[in-house]
Z-matrix of the N, CA and C atoms (Angstrom, degrees):
N
C 1 1.403
C 2 1.538 1 107.84
N 3 1.267 2 114.95 1 144.30
C 4 1.521 3 121.48 2 179.86
C 5 1.483 4 108.69 3 -121.74
N 6 1.358 5 116.24 4 169.02
C 7 1.491 6 118.11 5 173.87
C 8 1.493 7 110.98 6 -67.89
N 9 1.366 8 116.42 7 -22.95
C 10 1.416 9 116.92 8 174.29
C 11 1.524 10 112.63 9 -68.75
N 12 1.280 11 118.11 10 -25.24
C 13 1.473 12 121.49 11 176.42
C 14 1.493 13 106.30 12 -62.30
N 15 1.331 14 120.65 13 -46.90
C 16 1.480 15 122.49 14 -178.50
C 17 1.531 16 109.45 15 -63.61
N 18 1.356 17 116.61 16 -41.09
C 19 1.497 18 118.71 17 -176.12
C 20 1.541 19 108.11 18 -62.00
N 21 1.374 20 116.19 19 -49.31
C 22 1.494 21 119.72 20 -177.10
C 23 1.496 22 112.96 21 -67.48
N 24 1.384 23 114.59 22 -34.79
C 25 1.422 24 118.23 23 -178.73
C 26 1.560 25 107.51 24 -69.75
N 27 1.334 26 117.78 25 -35.40
C 28 1.464 27 118.44 26 177.63
C 29 1.548 28 109.88 27 -62.62
N 30 1.307 29 119.24 28 -32.33
C 31 1.483 30 121.91 29 178.23
C 32 1.560 31 107.09 30 -68.42
N 33 1.353 32 119.03 31 -41.58
C 34 1.421 33 120.15 32 176.03
C 35 1.520 34 114.18 33 -65.25
N 36 1.329 35 115.03 34 -35.73
C 37 1.509 36 117.60 35 174.59
C 38 1.469 37 112.61 36 -64.25
N 39 1.357 38 119.59 37 -32.77
C 40 1.476 39 119.57 38 179.91
C 41 1.521 40 109.03 39 -70.33
N 42 1.359 41 117.29 40 -37.50
C 43 1.400 42 119.54 41 175.54
C 44 1.536 43 111.33 42 -65.40
N 45 1.305 44 119.51 43 -38.46
C 46 1.442 45 123.43 44 176.08
C 47 1.559 46 111.15 45 -59.44
N 48 1.300 47 115.58 46 -44.49
C 49 1.475 48 121.05 47 175.10
C 50 1.501 49 113.29 48 -58.30
N 51 1.326 50 116.91 49 -43.49
C 52 1.507 51 123.48 50 174.08
C 53 1.494 52 110.24 51 -55.79
N 54 1.321 53 114.48 52 -50.26
C 55 1.466 54 119.28 53 -179.59
C 56 1.500 55 109.00 54 -58.02
N 57 1.267 56 119.17 55 -50.04
C 58 1.499 57 121.18 56 -179.39
C 59 1.532 58 109.60 57 -60.22
N 60 1.255 59 118.08 58 -37.38
C 61 1.549 60 119.47 59 -178.13
C 62 1.535 61 109.04 60 -70.44
N 63 1.379 62 116.59 61 -20.66
C 64 1.462 63 120.29 62 176.27
C 65 1.510 64 112.89 63 -91.88
N 66 1.373 65 116.11 64 5.94
C 67 1.498 66 120.24 65 178.61
C 68 1.513 67 115.36 66 86.31
N 69 1.401 68 113.19 67 7.58
C 70 1.458 69 118.00 68 176.98
C 71 1.505 70 109.20 69 -92.00
N 72 1.333 71 116.01 70 161.48
C 73 1.522 72 119.62 71 169.34
C 74 1.504 73 104.85 72 -58.13
N 75 1.312 74 118.94 73 129.16
C 76 1.422 75 121.69 74 -172.38
C 77 1.546 76 114.14 75 -77.60
N 78 1.276 77 117.76 76 85.53
C 79 1.451 78 121.73 77 177.92
C 80 1.579 79 106.83 78 -128.70
N 81 1.276 80 114.67 79 133.45
C 82 1.487 81 121.48 80 178.55
C 83 1.497 82 111.35 81 -128.34
N 84 1.326 83 117.55 82 154.78
C 85 1.438 84 123.18 83 178.66
C 86 1.452 85 110.88 84 -147.71
N 87 1.352 86 116.52 85 146.36
C 88 1.504 87 123.50 86 169.05
C 89 1.471 88 108.34 87 -132.74
N 90 1.313 89 116.49 88 148.68
C 91 1.421 90 124.07 89 175.66
C 92 1.534 91 107.90 90 -116.79
N 93 1.337 92 114.39 91 131.93
C 94 1.411 93 124.75 92 -173.83
C 95 1.491 94 111.26 93 -121.16
N 96 1.299 95 115.74 94 132.27
C 97 1.511 96 123.18 95 174.72
C 98 1.530 97 108.92 96 -134.28
N 99 1.317 98 113.08 97 123.54
C 100 1.509 99 119.10 98 -177.59
C 101 1.467 100 112.37 99 55.68
N 102 1.345 101 116.60 100 41.33
C 103 1.508 102 119.29 101 172.20
C 104 1.460 103 114.28 102 80.24
N 105 1.401 104 118.30 103 3.48
C 106 1.490 105 120.96 104 178.47
C 107 1.567 106 110.29 105 -122.46
N 108 1.300 107 114.66 106 144.03
C 109 1.459 108 121.35 107 172.78
C 110 1.487 109 109.58 108 -68.87
N 111 1.382 110 120.67 109 117.99
C 112 1.440 111 122.88 110 175.66
C 113 1.466 112 113.09 111 -105.65
N 114 1.379 113 119.28 112 -12.34
C 115 1.458 114 123.31 113 -179.09
C 116 1.483 115 108.63 114 -158.80
N 117 1.325 116 113.89 115 150.97
C 118 1.497 117 120.28 116 172.48
C 119 1.468 118 109.64 117 -146.24
N 120 1.337 119 112.52 118 165.50
C 121 1.496 120 116.86 119 -179.98
C 122 1.524 121 108.61 120 -167.87
N 123 1.308 122 113.27 121 160.34
C 124 1.470 123 123.35 122 172.92
C 125 1.400 124 108.43 123 -141.10
N 126 1.352 125 118.59 124 161.73
C 127 1.435 126 119.12 125 177.07
C 128 1.468 127 113.68 126 -59.52
N 129 1.309 128 119.70 127 139.36
C 130 1.480 129 125.50 128 179.99
C 131 1.500 130 109.48 129 -144.45
N 132 1.334 131 119.76 130 25.04
C 133 1.500 132 124.59 131 -179.32
C 134 1.476 133 110.73 132 -54.63
N 135 1.320 134 116.09 133 -53.78
C 136 1.492 135 123.03 134 -170.52
C 137 1.510 136 109.23 135 -70.40
N 138 1.352 137 115.28 136 -45.02
C 139 1.456 138 116.80 137 179.58
C 140 1.513 139 112.88 138 -63.39
N 141 1.265 140 119.05 139 -33.48
C 142 1.464 141 122.93 140 -176.62
C 143 1.593 142 114.44 141 -101.06
N 144 1.410 143 113.77 142 1.79
C 145 1.445 144 118.16 143 -176.91
C 146 1.487 145 113.50 144 49.38
N 147 1.405 146 114.82 145 44.93
C 148 1.422 147 120.07 146 -173.08
C 149 1.497 148 110.51 147 -143.20
N 150 1.333 149 120.25 148 112.31
C 151 1.484 150 119.43 149 -175.62
C 152 1.518 151 116.31 150 -67.46
N 153 1.319 152 116.38 151 -7.85
C 154 1.483 153 117.09 152 -179.20
C 155 1.551 154 113.66 153 -94.70
N 156 1.338 155 115.70 154 1.90
C 157 1.476 156 119.82 155 -179.00
C 158 1.532 157 113.91 156 -83.80
N 159 1.319 158 114.50 157 54.18
C 160 1.468 159 119.70 158 175.16
C 161 1.517 160 111.38 159 -76.16
N 162 1.334 161 116.67 160 157.67
C 163 1.424 162 118.19 161 177.98
C 164 1.495 163 116.72 162 -54.62
N 165 1.366 164 117.05 163 -39.79
C 166 1.420 165 121.81 164 -179.36
C 167 1.522 166 112.95 165 -65.12
N 168 1.337 167 115.56 166 -43.19
C 169 1.461 168 123.76 167 177.69
C 170 1.542 169 107.03 168 -59.68
N 171 1.342 170 115.74 169 -52.08
C 172 1.464 171 117.86 170 -178.27
C 173 1.490 172 111.83 171 -60.65
N 174 1.288 173 119.43 172 -38.70
C 175 1.431 174 122.10 173 179.56
C 176 1.546 175 111.43 174 -69.19
N 177 1.266 176 117.97 175 -39.20
C 178 1.467 177 119.81 176 178.02
C 179 1.501 178 109.15 177 -65.88
N 180 1.374 179 121.62 178 -42.27
C 181 1.413 180 125.08 179 179.34
C 182 1.614 181 107.00 180 -60.67
N 183 1.245 182 116.26 181 -44.62
C 184 1.482 183 122.21 182 -178.29
C 185 1.586 184 108.52 183 -60.58
N 186 1.315 185 114.92 184 -46.03
C 187 1.475 186 118.68 185 -177.48
C 188 1.476 187 115.70 186 -68.13
N 189 1.358 188 116.00 187 -39.84
C 190 1.462 189 116.75 188 179.58
C 191 1.562 190 113.35 189 -69.97
N 192 1.286 191 111.72 190 -31.44
C 193 1.496 192 116.15 191 173.15
C 194 1.504 193 109.34 192 -63.75
N 195 1.290 194 116.09 193 -42.77
C 196 1.512 195 120.22 194 -176.59
C 197 1.564 196 114.21 195 -63.97
N 198 1.389 197 113.85 196 -37.62
C 199 1.428 198 115.97 197 -176.44
C 200 1.586 199 110.85 198 -99.81
N 201 1.326 200 116.50 199 -12.41
C 202 1.441 201 117.50 200 -177.32
C 203 1.478 202 118.59 201 71.98
N 204 1.315 203 113.89 202 30.47
C 205 1.456 204 119.73 203 -179.95
C 206 1.528 205 108.03 204 -153.58
N 207 1.385 206 114.89 205 140.21
C 208 1.458 207 119.49 206 -179.17
C 209 1.525 208 114.30 207 -78.31
N 210 1.314 209 116.41 208 -7.60
C 211 1.474 210 122.51 209 174.51
C 212 1.493 211 111.32 210 -96.51
N 213 1.296 212 117.68 211 128.40
C 214 1.470 213 122.22 212 -179.13
C 215 1.535 214 106.63 213 -111.77
N 216 1.303 215 116.00 214 48.91
C 217 1.486 216 123.57 215 177.83
C 218 1.521 217 108.67 216 -55.55
N 219 1.321 218 115.91 217 135.71
C 220 1.453 219 123.12 218 -179.19
C 221 1.547 220 115.24 219 71.77
N 222 1.272 221 119.49 220 -0.69
C 223 1.448 222 124.04 221 178.22
C 224 1.494 223 112.71 222 -82.18
N 225 1.329 224 118.23 223 152.00
C 226 1.415 225 125.03 224 179.03
C 227 1.546 226 108.64 225 -118.02
N 228 1.312 227 114.67 226 139.45
C 229 1.450 228 121.24 227 178.71
C 230 1.513 229 107.32 228 -111.75
N 231 1.334 230 112.48 229 124.23
C 232 1.495 231 119.11 230 176.37
C 233 1.539 232 107.34 231 -107.83
N 234 1.268 233 119.73 232 120.90
C 235 1.431 234 125.59 233 -171.60
C 236 1.485 235 112.43 234 -134.29
N 237 1.340 236 118.81 235 138.32
C 238 1.446 237 119.12 236 -172.40
C 239 1.525 238 114.96 237 -82.31
N 240 1.344 239 117.83 238 -12.92
C 241 1.397 240 121.27 239 177.41
C 242 1.529 241 107.96 240 -143.91
N 243 1.311 242 116.82 241 142.11
C 244 1.463 243 122.76 242 -177.73
C 245 1.528 244 112.03 243 -48.94
N 246 1.322 245 117.58 244 131.07
C 247 1.443 246 122.13 245 -179.27
C 248 1.533 247 111.07 246 -63.17
N 249 1.404 248 110.75 247 150.91
C 250 1.420 249 119.23 248 176.80
C 251 1.539 250 110.36 249 -86.91
N 252 1.288 251 121.39 250 -178.17
C 253 1.414 252 124.00 251 -177.67
C 254 1.569 253 110.58 252 -64.41
N 255 1.281 254 119.19 253 -39.68
C 256 1.437 255 121.90 254 178.12
C 257 1.584 256 111.79 255 -60.78
N 258 1.269 257 113.06 256 -46.74
C 259 1.494 258 120.34 257 -176.91
C 260 1.529 259 108.60 258 -69.31
N 261 1.397 260 115.58 259 -38.91
C 262 1.487 261 117.51 260 -178.18
C 263 1.523 262 108.14 261 -63.68
N 264 1.359 263 118.29 262 -37.98
C 265 1.465 264 117.86 263 177.48
C 266 1.529 265 110.78 264 -62.33
N 267 1.315 266 119.10 265 -42.26
C 268 1.425 267 122.97 266 -178.78
C 269 1.553 268 109.74 267 -64.79
N 270 1.301 269 115.66 268 -38.24
C 271 1.533 270 120.29 269 175.00
C 272 1.529 271 112.00 270 -61.84
N 273 1.306 272 117.95 271 -41.21
C 274 1.412 273 121.77 272 177.90
C 275 1.547 274 110.91 273 -67.14
N 276 1.297 275 116.83 274 -46.85
C 277 1.446 276 121.47 275 -179.92
C 278 1.532 277 112.83 276 -62.41
N 279 1.310 278 116.01 277 -35.58
C 280 1.494 279 119.02 278 -177.95
C 281 1.545 280 110.73 279 -86.07
N 282 1.319 281 116.35 280 -4.15
C 283 1.515 282 122.42 281 175.12
C 284 1.521 283 114.94 282 61.48
N 285 1.350 284 115.05 283 39.58
C 286 1.417 285 121.80 284 178.09
C 287 1.551 286 106.71 285 -67.65
N 288 1.326 287 114.90 286 130.48
C 289 1.423 288 122.31 287 -175.61
C 290 1.541 289 117.74 288 -69.24
N 291 1.318 290 113.80 289 -39.43
C 292 1.449 291 120.66 290 -171.24
C 293 1.499 292 109.36 291 -145.47
N 294 1.368 293 116.41 292 132.63
C 295 1.441 294 121.71 293 179.10
C 296 1.557 295 108.60 294 -118.23
N 297 1.249 296 116.40 295 120.05
C 298 1.504 297 124.38 296 -176.17
C 299 1.486 298 107.26 297 -111.31
N 300 1.320 299 115.90 298 117.16
C 301 1.476 300 125.01 299 -171.06
C 302 1.554 301 111.37 300 -112.73
N 303 1.333 302 116.85 301 135.27
C 304 1.437 303 117.34 302 173.80
C 305 1.546 304 113.28 303 -81.71
N 306 1.349 305 114.22 304 -60.00
C 307 1.480 306 119.95 305 -172.91
C 308 1.530 307 110.26 306 -117.41
N 309 1.322 308 113.07 307 142.19
C 310 1.564 309 118.75 308 175.47
C 311 1.515 310 107.64 309 -72.77
N 312 1.324 311 114.42 310 157.52
C 313 1.439 312 120.51 311 175.51
C 314 1.531 313 105.65 312 -120.24
N 315 1.302 314 113.13 313 103.26
C 316 1.475 315 119.29 314 -173.08
C 317 1.583 316 114.29 315 -76.54
N 318 1.360 317 115.74 316 -4.84
C 319 1.434 318 120.12 317 179.67
C 320 1.569 319 109.97 318 -104.45
N 321 1.316 320 118.93 319 -38.78
C 322 1.459 321 123.38 320 -169.87
C 323 1.503 322 113.88 321 -132.89
N 324 1.319 323 120.29 322 3.30
C 325 1.463 324 121.94 323 -175.08
C 326 1.515 325 114.63 324 -59.11
N 327 1.343 326 116.16 325 126.72
C 328 1.402 327 122.80 326 -178.58
C 329 1.492 328 117.67 327 -108.27
N 330 1.303 329 114.64 328 18.71
C 331 1.459 330 122.04 329 -177.96
C 332 1.590 331 111.28 330 -114.86
N 333 1.336 332 113.82 331 24.43
C 334 1.419 333 121.43 332 177.88
C 335 1.514 334 116.22 333 117.50
N 336 1.322 335 118.62 334 -14.08
C 337 1.492 336 122.44 335 178.43
C 338 1.468 337 111.73 336 -72.47
N 339 1.291 338 117.94 337 -54.80
C 340 1.487 339 121.33 338 176.73
C 341 1.495 340 109.39 339 -114.52
N 342 1.271 341 118.15 340 -49.33
C 343 1.522 342 122.28 341 175.33
C 344 1.516 343 108.28 342 -115.45
N 345 1.270 344 117.14 343 157.89
C 346 1.503 345 119.12 344 179.25
C 347 1.489 346 106.77 345 -123.80
N 348 1.386 347 114.21 346 69.52
C 349 1.430 348 121.25 347 178.50
C 350 1.564 349 110.76 348 -80.96
N 351 1.347 350 117.69 349 -48.51
C 352 1.478 351 117.83 350 -177.56
C 353 1.536 352 113.55 351 -67.94
N 354 1.332 353 116.31 352 -25.31
C 355 1.451 354 116.74 353 178.48
C 356 1.486 355 115.25 354 -101.10
N 357 1.364 356 116.52 355 13.96
C 358 1.462 357 122.05 356 -178.64
C 359 1.560 358 110.30 357 -77.06
N 360 1.283 359 115.13 358 117.96
C 361 1.417 360 120.32 359 -176.57
C 362 1.581 361 115.26 360 -74.60
N 363 1.279 362 114.73 361 -1.86
C 364 1.462 363 120.92 362 173.65
C 365 1.503 364 114.06 363 -76.09
N 366 1.326 365 114.29 364 -25.13
C 367 1.527 366 119.17 365 176.18
C 368 1.515 367 111.21 366 -78.42
N 369 1.334 368 112.94 367 158.02
C 370 1.453 369 118.91 368 -178.72
C 371 1.533 370 115.51 369 -80.15
N 372 1.319 371 113.23 370 -8.87
C 373 1.504 372 117.24 371 175.69
C 374 1.524 373 109.51 372 -137.20
N 375 1.331 374 112.08 373 131.20
C 376 1.462 375 114.23 374 179.99
C 377 1.575 376 106.07 375 -130.23
N 378 1.368 377 116.83 376 107.59
C 379 1.389 378 118.09 377 -179.02
C 380 1.561 379 112.00 378 -73.84
N 381 1.317 380 115.36 379 159.91
C 382 1.445 381 121.13 380 171.25
C 383 1.509 382 106.81 381 -71.47
N 384 1.309 383 119.13 382 138.61
C 385 1.477 384 122.63 383 -179.38
C 386 1.610 385 108.32 384 -120.72
N 387 1.235 386 112.50 385 127.04
C 388 1.509 387 117.86 386 177.93
C 389 1.531 388 106.55 387 -123.96
N 390 1.327 389 116.77 388 121.75
C 391 1.486 390 123.76 389 175.75
C 392 1.490 391 110.61 390 -99.65
N 393 1.363 392 115.14 391 154.06
C 394 1.440 393 122.89 392 161.87
C 395 1.499 394 116.91 393 92.95
N 396 1.365 395 118.80 394 7.76
C 397 1.460 396 122.45 395 175.95
C 398 1.542 397 109.09 396 -71.05
N 399 1.297 398 115.36 397 114.73
C 400 1.482 399 123.80 398 -176.69
C 401 1.536 400 107.74 399 55.52
N 402 1.299 401 116.25 400 44.67
C 403 1.514 402 121.17 401 -177.37
C 404 1.492 403 112.84 402 -59.64
N 405 1.267 404 116.53 403 -41.64
C 406 1.473 405 122.97 404 -179.46
C 407 1.530 406 110.03 405 -56.80
N 408 1.354 407 114.14 406 -49.12
C 409 1.492 408 119.18 407 -176.24
C 410 1.505 409 108.21 408 -68.44
N 411 1.291 410 118.41 409 -42.96
C 412 1.535 411 120.38 410 177.50
C 413 1.515 412 113.68 411 -59.60
N 414 1.312 413 117.96 412 -42.45
C 415 1.474 414 122.10 413 177.08
C 416 1.483 415 111.95 414 -66.27
N 417 1.377 416 117.23 415 -40.67
C 418 1.482 417 121.60 416 176.71
C 419 1.465 418 114.84 417 -57.18
N 420 1.345 419 117.23 418 -46.35
C 421 1.425 420 122.63 419 179.31
C 422 1.514 421 113.64 420 -53.86
N 423 1.324 422 113.66 421 -50.25
C 424 1.444 423 121.31 422 -179.36
C 425 1.544 424 110.11 423 -65.50
N 426 1.355 425 114.81 424 -50.18
C 427 1.442 426 120.23 425 -179.75
C 428 1.562 427 113.61 426 -57.07
N 429 1.308 428 117.26 427 -42.67
C 430 1.425 429 122.12 428 179.13
C 431 1.538 430 111.92 429 -68.23
N 432 1.322 431 116.22 430 -35.48
C 433 1.455 432 120.39 431 -179.59
C 434 1.538 433 111.27 432 -63.94
N 435 1.334 434 113.56 433 -47.85
C 436 1.504 435 117.53 434 179.98
C 437 1.560 436 111.41 435 -73.56
N 438 1.284 437 119.31 436 -30.06
C 439 1.462 438 120.54 437 172.19
C 440 1.486 439 111.29 438 -61.72
N 441 1.304 440 117.30 439 -44.78
C 442 1.430 441 120.68 440 179.97
C 443 1.563 442 110.83 441 -63.90
N 444 1.320 443 117.19 442 -38.96
C 445 1.483 444 119.53 443 174.91
C 446 1.528 445 111.61 444 -61.01
N 447 1.335 446 113.16 445 -48.50
C 448 1.491 447 117.71 446 179.79
C 449 1.562 448 110.47 447 -56.72
N 450 1.329 449 115.58 448 -45.02
C 451 1.401 450 119.14 449 -176.07
C 452 1.497 451 113.67 450 -65.92
N 453 1.390 452 117.07 451 -36.82
C 454 1.459 453 120.14 452 179.96
C 455 1.533 454 105.50 453 -72.23
N 456 1.296 455 122.58 454 -30.77
C 457 1.452 456 120.98 455 178.36
C 458 1.497 457 110.69 456 -69.19
N 459 1.328 458 116.54 457 -37.91
C 460 1.477 459 118.86 458 179.22
C 461 1.540 460 110.13 459 -64.79
N 462 1.348 461 115.74 460 -40.92
C 463 1.425 462 120.70 461 -179.36
C 464 1.575 463 108.09 462 -62.95
N 465 1.330 464 113.35 463 -43.88
C 466 1.490 465 116.76 464 -179.20
C 467 1.532 466 111.45 465 -59.56
N 468 1.283 467 116.47 466 -41.85
C 469 1.480 468 116.62 467 -179.77
C 470 1.536 469 113.17 468 -71.24
N 471 1.333 470 116.37 469 -13.87
C 472 1.462 471 121.56 470 171.44
C 473 1.460 472 114.09 471 -86.14
N 474 1.345 473 119.67 472 -0.81
C 475 1.460 474 124.68 473 176.71
C 476 1.530 475 111.06 474 85.24
N 477 1.339 476 118.61 475 15.77
C 478 1.449 477 121.89 476 179.28
C 479 1.484 478 112.26 477 -65.80
N 480 1.389 479 116.59 478 -33.59
C 481 1.445 480 117.46 479 -172.42
C 482 1.580 481 108.80 480 -103.36
N 483 1.328 482 119.09 481 20.69
C 484 1.447 483 117.99 482 177.32
C 485 1.456 484 113.52 483 -80.03
């Protein structure tokens, strides 16, 4: 881990906060190549009514447009929550070199927590995986988002929103 890891993860965390403020699950991602951000994304599933609009997919699409190539060789993905199976597949296909993750996903994580897609030696590309960069901050954003939802539901059942 480098100090750059913290810097780029802080950018992803800002995107996660934006997603949460928009009513999305608060996940953000940035893709870095040669020390520069070439793509970014945040969850937009609900806004776009599309289950594939995860932060990682949005960031990959942004990055490949920026460089004009579907291969992101030597690129690094900074993401605030462990990628799911769908996103892990996209990471493999785009040949991202390194995946830096803030928080584990104990329900859908595909980087070794629930599934081991990114670390599976049967695939032709295996990125380096780094867990725990700004882990406290990543977990807090998710925790606070769901706490806010639970609290608003409690208020609604009390007739506050009638």
